[in-house]
N, C-alpha and C positions, 0 to 999 in steps of 0.2 A: 504493500500500500504506500509506503514511504517513497519508494522509487517511482511509482506511478504518479504520485503527487508532485514529485520533482520534475518529471517530464511535462506535466500539465503546466507547471509554473514557468517552465523554460520557453513555452510557446508565446510569441509576441501577442500583445493585446490586439484584437481585431482580426487575428488570423483565422481563416476559415478553411475547411477542406477544399472548397471550390477554388479559393485563391491559391492554395498549395498546389492543386492539380494544374492550374494555369501556369504557374511558374515552372512546374516540372516539365510542361510541354516544351518549353524553350530549349533546354539542353537535349532533351530526347529528340526533338525535331532536328536540331543542329547535328547531332550524332548520326541520325538517319540520313540526312542529306550528305554528310561527309562520307558515310559508308557507300551511298549510291555513287558518289563521285569516284571513290577508290575502286569500285568493282571493275575488275579486268582493265585497269587503267593503262597498262602497257599494250593492250591488244588492238585498239583502233590504229589504223595506219598513220604513220608520221607523214607529214607533207612539207612542202617547200618552205612556208613561212616559219614553221617550227624549227627546221634544220639550222637556219642561220643563228637563231638565238641559242639553241642548245649547244652548237659547236663552239660559240664564243664562251659560253659558261664553262664548258668542258676545258677549253684551253686555259681559262683563267685559273681553274682549280688545279689542273695537271702541270701547267707550264708557267703560271704567273703572268700569262699574256692575256690582256683584255683586247682580243682581236681574233682574226682568223688565221688559218694556215693556207699557204699557196705554194704548191710544189714542195711541201715540207718546211717552208720558211715562214717566218712571221710576216703577217700582212695586216693592214689596218681594218678597223671595223667598217661595216657597210650597211647591210640590209637587215640586221638583227633588230629586235625590239630594244627599247630604251633600257638604261641601267636599272630602272625601277621594276623591270621584269627580269632582265638577265641576271641582275645581282641576286635576287631571292632564289632563282634557279641554281645559280652557282653555290649558294649557301646550302641548298638542299643536297647538291652533289657532295659538298664537304661533309655534311652530317650523315647521309645515308648511302653514299656511293654514287657513281656515275651510271645512269640508266634512264630508260624512257619514263617509267612511273615516277622516278624521283624528279625528273624534269617537269612533269605535269602536276606534281603535288601542290605547288604554289597556286596554280590555277584553280584547283579544287578548293583549296582553303579560301581563296578570294571569292569563289562562287558562293560558298556557305555564308561568308561575311556579308556579301552584297545582297543576298536574299534576306538575310536578317535585317540589314539596314532599310531595305525597301519595305519590309514588313513593318518595321518600327515607324517609318514615315507615314505609311498608309494608315496605321493605327492612330497616330496622332492627328493626322489631317482629316480622317473620317471616323472610323471605329474599328473594333477588332474583327468584325465580320468582313468588312471590306479588305482588311489586311490579309485575312486568310484567302479571300477571293483573289487578291493580287497574286499570291503565290500559285493559286490554282490556274489563273490565267497564264502565268509564265510557264508552268510545267505542262499544262494540258491544252493550251490553245496557241502554241508556237509551232506553226506548220513546217517551216523550213529548218533544216539542220543548222544553218548559219544564224538562226534567230532563237534557237532553243538554249537557255542558259546552262542546262546540264551538259549539253554537247559542246557548247563553246567553252565552258569552263574546264573541260578535260583536254584542252589543247594549250600549247605554249604560245599564246597570243597576248596582245596588249589590251584587248577590249575589256575583259573582265577585271583585271587589276585597275584599269583606268576608272571603270564604273565604281569599283569599291572605294577608291580614293575620293572620287567625285561625290558619291552619296554620303560618305563620311563627313565631307565638308558641309553638305546641305543639312545633315543631321545636327552638326554643331551650330550652324546658322539658326536652326529652329530653337536649339537650347539657348543661344545667345539672345534671341528675341523673347523667350518665355522665362528664362531663369537669370543667368549671369552674362553680362556683356563679354566677359573674359573668354567665353567659348569661341568668340570670333577669331581669336589668335590660333586656336587649333584648326578652325575651318580654313584659314589662310594657308596653313601648312599643308593640309590635305589637298586643297585646290592646286597649290603650287606643284605638288607631287603628281596630281592627275594630269595637269598640263604638260609636265615634263615626261610623263609616261606616253602620252599620245598628243602631239601638238594639234591634231585634228579637232580636239575638243575645245580649243581656245575660243573661237568666235561664238560657239553655242553657249559655253559657260558665261562668257561676257554678256551676251544678250539676256541670259537668265537672271543676271543681277541688275542689268540696266533697266529692264522692264519694271520691277518693283521700285527701283530708285526713282524713276520718272513718276510713278504713282504716288510715292511718299512725298515727293517735292510738290506735286499738285495738291495733295492733301495737307501740306505743311507739317508733315511729321518729320521735323528736322533731325531729330536724334537718330531715327532709323535710316533716314536718307544719308546722313553722314557716315553711319556705320557701314552701309552698303558701298558707298563711294570709297571709303578708306580700304575696305576689304578688296576691292578691285585692284587698286594701285599697290596694295601690300602684296597681293598674290603675284602680280607681274614682277614686282621686285624680288619676291621669293623665288620665282623661276630663275632669275639671273643669279641669285645667290647659290641655288642648288647647282646650277651649271658650273659656277666657279669652284664649288666644293668638289664636284665630280672631277674636274680637271686636276685638282690637287691629289685626289685619290688615285687617279690614273697615271700620275707621273711615274715613269719607269716601267709602266705596264702596257703602254700602247705604242703603236707604230704610226708615224705620220702618214696622212692620206697622200695618195699620188694622183696623177691625172686619170688613171684607169681604175684604181681601187680605192674605195673610201669616198669617192666623189660622185654624186648623182645630180643631174639637172633635168628639169622638165617633168618630174614625177607628178606634180600637182596638175599639170596640163592633161594628163591621161587618167587621173583619178578624181580630182576634186572640182575642177572647172572644165566641164566637157559639154559644150553647147550643141553638139551634133544631134540631128534629128533622130538618128538610130538609137542613141543612148538615152535620149529623152523619152522615147516610146518604150524602150526597154525598162527604164526606171518606173515609169507610170504603170506598165503592165505588172511589174513585181509588186508595187503597192496595192494594186487592185486585186491581186491574187493572194498575197500573204500579209498585207497590212491593213485589211479592212477593219478588224477589231480595234486597231490603234486609231484609225481615222474616226471611227464612231466614238471612241472614248475621248479623243481630243475635241471633237465637235461638241459633245455633251459638256465637257469641262469648260469649254470656251463660253457656252451659254450661261452656265452657273457663275463663272468668274465675272462675266459682264454685269450680272445683276448684283453680285457681292461688291464689286468695285464702285458701283454707282448708287449704293444704298447708304443713307446716313446712319441708319440703325439696322444692324444685322446680328443674327445669332452667332455668326462666325467671328472668331477673334481676329485681330489684326495680324498676329503671327501666322495663323492658319491661312489667311488670304494671301499673305506674302509668299509663303512656301508653296502654296498651290500655284501661284503665278510663276514662281521660279521654276518649278518642275514642268509646268505646261509650256513655258517659254523654251526650255532646253530641249524638250521632246518635240514640240511643234516646229521650232526652227530647224532642228536636225531633219525632220521629215520633209520640210519644205526644200531644204538643200538637196536632199536625196532625189526628190522629184525634178527639181529645176536645174541642177548643176552636176550632180555626181555621175560617175560612170555607170551606176545602176546595179552594181553587184550587191546581192542581198546582204552580205556581211556588213556593209556600210549602213544598213538600216537598223542593225541590232541595238545600238544605244537608244534610239528613238522608241522602239517597241518595248524595250526593257523598262525604261522610265515611264513610258506611257501606259504601262500595265496597271498602274494605280488608277488611272482615269477609266480604263476599260472595266476594271472591277467595280468602281463606283457607278458607272453607267449600267452595268448588268444588275447591280444591287438595286438601283432605282426602278428599272423596268420590270423586275421580277418580284416586287413587293418584299424586298429584303431577302432575296434568294428563296422565296417560297415556291417550291416546285408545283404543288397542286394548284395554287392560285394562278400561276403562269399557264399551266396546261388548260385550266378552265377558261381563261381569257382567250386562249388560242382557239379552243373549241367553239366558244361563243361567236367569235368572229367568223369562223369557217361555216358553221352550221346555220347560224341565225343572221348572218350578214350584219352583225352589230359592230361596225368598225369605228373605233375611236383611238385615242392615244394609247390606252391600256392594251387593247387587242392588237393594235399594230406593233406596239413595243414587244408584246409577247411573241409574236411571229418573227420579229427581227432577231430576238434572242435565240429562238429555236433555229432559225436559218444560220445564224453565226455558229452555233454549237454544232449543227449538222455538217457544216462545211469544215470547221477547224478541228474539232475533236477527233474524228476518225483519221484525218490526215496526220495529225500530231502523233497519234498512236502508231501509225505506220512508220513515221519518221523515227520514233523511239525504238521500235522493233528493228528497223533496218540498221540504224547507226549506233544504237546502244546495246541491244540484246544480241544482235547477230553481225556486228561490225568488225569482227576480228580479221586482221590481215598483218601477218608477220613477214611478208615477203622482203621488206627492206632489211630486216635483221638477217634473214637467210642469205640474201645477196651479199651483204657486207661480210658475213662469215665465209661465204664461198670465195670472195676475193682475198680475204685475209689468209685463206688456206692454200689456194692454188697459185698465187702470184708471189714472185720474189719480194723480199722486204723493201727493196728500193724501187719497185715497179711504180711508174707514174700512171695514175688513173684520171682520165678526163671525164668529168660529170658535172652537170648543172643541177642534179638532184641533191639539194643541200642536206636532206636528212641522212644521206650516206656520208657526208662530211662528218657528221656527228658520230656515226657508227663505225666508220672505217679505222683501221690501224695501219694504213698505207698512205703514202703521199698522194695528194690529188690536186687537180688543177681545174679551174672554172673560168668562164668568160668575165670580162670587165663588168663592173656594176652598171654601167650605162646601157649594157645589153638588155637589162631588165626593162628599162623604159622603152627601148626599141621594140621589144617583144610585146609589150602592152599595147603599143600602137597597132600591132598586128592582131592580137587576140581579143582585145577589149574594144578597140575602135573600128576594127574591120578594115584597116588601111593596109595597102600593099607597100611594104617597106623592105629594104635590103639590110640584112644583118652583116655588118662589117666585122667578121670574126673568123679567124683561121684556127681551128682546133689543133692542127698539126704543128703550129708554130712552137708549142711547148714540148713537142716530141713525145706524146703520151704512148704508153705501152698497151693500155686498155681504154675502152670507151663504154660508159654505162648510160643508157637511156631509160627514162622513167616517164611518169605522167606529164611532168612539166615540159621536158624537152621534146617529147613526142607531140604533145598538143600544140607546141609552138614551131614544130619543124625546124628546130635549131640545128640539128646535125644531119639533116637530109642531104645537103650537097656533099659532105665528106663521105657519107655512106655510099652514095652513088659513084664516088670516085674509085671505090674498091680498096680503100686504104685499110679497112677493117673487115674482119669476118666474125660472124655470130658464133659464140661458143656456149652460151647459156641463157635460159629464159626462166623467169620466176615471177608470176603475177604480172604487174605492169612493167617490170624491169627486163631489159635486154642487155646482155654483156657481150661486148665485142673485143677481139684481140687484134692488135696491129699486124698487118701483113708486111713483113720485112724481107 
């Protein structure tokens, strides 16, 4: 009895079983998501973007070189992700050894944290039900593999870490508005890291703070306006300080860029500002196929925001209005850029759909009478059988149509890329080459994932070749690639998905300089004819 009484007295006042279960759900959900991310983490095929980052991280750990290898010699950095992705990957290698799952571990961790942050923001800006709905939208209504957070987070890419840093900053902004102004300092650090992770986010992040800044100036909320203005300039200054700090860290660990390696020009012209009609139609088609839920959510949120911004008295607090405007601005401007200017690749839509999922969940919450399944079905039946069409019946049918389109396709995507996406051909090809080739044999390949896996010297085209190939593959332009793979005198040539899709080595293969000796999956291994 005494021990039981002691336990009862140790329970905080106001604590209930329901509250305890709620807080227990948080770590359980995080562990579940982390476990889902770790499942068969090394099995999905590595690809081109991952290879550059993982090879630099491996070189940093094994050789002390923050850069690449070219023909076995130190070479400058180039196409890898920023330090804020490459560095944590290198740390994972240091702690757990060099390998594929170790490289992807940081992305999984960022995925769990980012989902937790967006859950928190949705909870604070709406309610707990909408927060749960936001996670459901992300996991169950993300049709394309390049839009699904679980699939994107299991790759060594910059998007998920950038979103993690960005949303952490927005969370601190909310805390600064609701609790202590000092949280804005943490927000500035998070935003500076986010911009340093992917510079692509800079204009959209800036717009997300400029929009509420203008509103607060109009409303004469000078304290908040100054806070937002100061955070913009402080973040830009923080980006420069981080760059200076990285240069200090890299001293003695980097090789200076040359005219061919470490220098790229014209990349924005083929990815970020592409006014060609073909790419505009391609981007619009992608939005209408895979971005309809986001369009609906942003449209719904715009209407609600308009009313909140123009009301003198509203039930929504100032901090809530500002954060909703911030998130709507970053998601909406990103979506607008994707449609109007981007090259149209679905991957570049991912940040807009991820952040916009909050508004999709709020939109569905409103149309379904707080996610009431029976009410929604009854409204749909009333509209169909009795021709009683109004906002409620039309909304019910809109929800059903969205679910019928997105949910089955998302399940198919998960099945194909998560449950049955195993492909270890890259590992097998690397092992084949490490086994049958002499230690000093030079391998020519533009499949960067093999750079990470090989224990043989390799050679690859200059970095500017990537831009030239993008003109060919993404813009549909007829361009000539000025590159002679025989100039480095390679002993072997390996083609994979990237080089085959871009016809990079077609001329040299037609010349008869190489003969096919091995094939595995998408890879073809050729030996030099001497």
